[in-house]
N, C-alpha and C positions, 0 to 999 in steps of 0.2 A: 556071954557073948562068944559066942565059937565060929571059928574062921574054917571053913570047908576049901581048900588049897589042892587043886589037882597035883597030884605029885609030877607033871611035864613041867608046869611053872616052876619059877622061883621061888626058892622058902625061905625066906632071912632068918634066921635063930642067933640070937644075940642074949648075952647073963639079962640085958635089961629088957622085962617086959612089955615097958612102953616104945618102944627104941621098935619090938619085935609088932606092937598094932601101927605103929608108924608106917611100917614097912608093908605090913595085911593093908589098911589103908590108903598109899600111895597104887594101890593096882586099884583099886574101887575108886577112885579120882581120876583114872589114868582110862577104866573100863567105859564111865560116868559122857568123854569127852568124844567114843570112838560110833562112827556111824556108819552106815551104808549110804550112799546114796546111788543116784542114777550113774554115775562114773567110775563107780569101785567103792572101794570100805574108805574113809581118810575121818580124821579131826578139824576140828574147829573150836574157836574159842572162847568163842560162843556159841554152845550150842540152842538150837530153836531159832536163834535169832538170826545166825551171818550163816551162810552156803559156804564163806571163803576160807581157805585152806591156807596160809601164809606158810610160806616153804622154809623160811627161817624156823618158825615154831615148828614147823614139821620135822624139820631135822632133827634139831634136839630131843624133842619127843620119842623118834624111833629110837635114838639112847638108852632112852628107860626102857623105854617097848621091847627090845630088842633081849632081854634078860623077861618081860612079860610073854608076849603073844611076838615073836619076831615073824610070823606068817601077816599079818599088819602092819609091820616095819617097814616089809618087803614091798607091799602092796603100796602104798605111803610114799618109797626110794625111784618105785618102777615109777609111780605117777607123771612124781618129780620128773626125771630123767627124759620118759615122753612127751613134756611139757617141755624143755629145756633150747634155749634159741639156739637158729643155724649159730652166731657167736661162739654160743658156747654156757649163753648168760641161763640160770638160773631166774622163770620169774618171780619179782614180789612178794606174789598170790595169784590163786587160782580158785573161779572157782569149780564147785563139785557137782552142782544141777551141771554146767552146759562145757568145763573147760576151757573157758575163757580167763584170759591171761592176765595180769597187766603186772608193770615196771615201773612206772610211772616217767617214765624217759629215765631213764638214769642210765650210765655207760656203764657202771659196776655195782655191785650190792652184797652183803656179804651172804645172801643166799649162796650162791655157788660155794666156797670155801666150805663153807659148814654144811653143804648136800655130798661135797668129797669126803668132808670128816664122818659126814653119815654112815657112807659107800662103805667106807674104810670100818666101821665101826660094827655091822651090820658083818660083812665079811667075818672079820675075828671073833663075831660072837656067836655066828653059824657054822664056819666053816667051808662054808658051799662057794667051793673052786667053781664049777659052771655058770653061777647065779652071778659071779664074780666077774667071770671071763665075760658072758654076755653086759653086766650094767657099763664094765669099763670099755665101750662104741658111745657113750655117752656123754662119761663126763672128761673123754680126752678136749675133745673143744675146750670145755671150763679150765681146763689148764691156763690156756692163753690168759682167755675173760679174764679168771681172776689176778692173774698173778701180772700181765704187760698192763694195766693202765699208770697214769701220770704217779698215782700216790705210791705203789709199791716202786716204779722210776725214783721215785725223788726221797720215803725212807729205807733203801734200802733192801725188801723183803726175806724172809730167811727162806729157805727153799733146799729140798731135797735134791742130791745126785748123785745114784748110786750109794745110798746107804751113810754119805760122810755132807755135813752140814755145810754152808759158803753161802756168804750173803752176796747178794745182786739183783740184778731185772730176772724174770725169768717169765720172758716172751717165747722165748726159742722151744718148737719141738725137738728139737734133738736132746733133751734133759729127759731124765728117767722120768717114769710118770709114778705119781705118789701114788700110785694104790697098784706097783709094780713087787716093792717088796714089800709085803703084811706079814708079820709073826712071821719073820724068817723066812716066808712062803715065795718064789721067786713066778711071775704068772708066765707059764709058758704060750 
């Protein structure tokens, strides 16, 4: 079996042949679930069965995909950003055929902080400061949405403020934007 890998893609080489094959096979599996929909490039957990794109899964997917097909990751993140509710919350999922969103009526979800994590990872992987400046217009409302719920107030959410960790409720826009200091770079 021979595997052809374009030089622009990440290639994992270890002393263990099986690990190398596993890394190559993971790319095949990622590519298998990628599709072009009327609303753009996306992936679903059930290709051929469902056109719903779960935001949480898409955020995790982009973290691996950043090292394989970063343009695909960016398209997913841009789509999620465009579907963000006015409150800042990222939808639970959207339909890739018609952009219809659903959040099950929840006041908070894990999609929003995972989206912010995926944006952070994508920037660190690509170093594209222009994209980060553009996308940072979207996550800003997500910060209070993700951090001001009763859950974070009761459990003392850990936040980042100017690079120093502190405990407490993080509902104020006065706090440092969690994407403002990425990889030692400040966003002007």
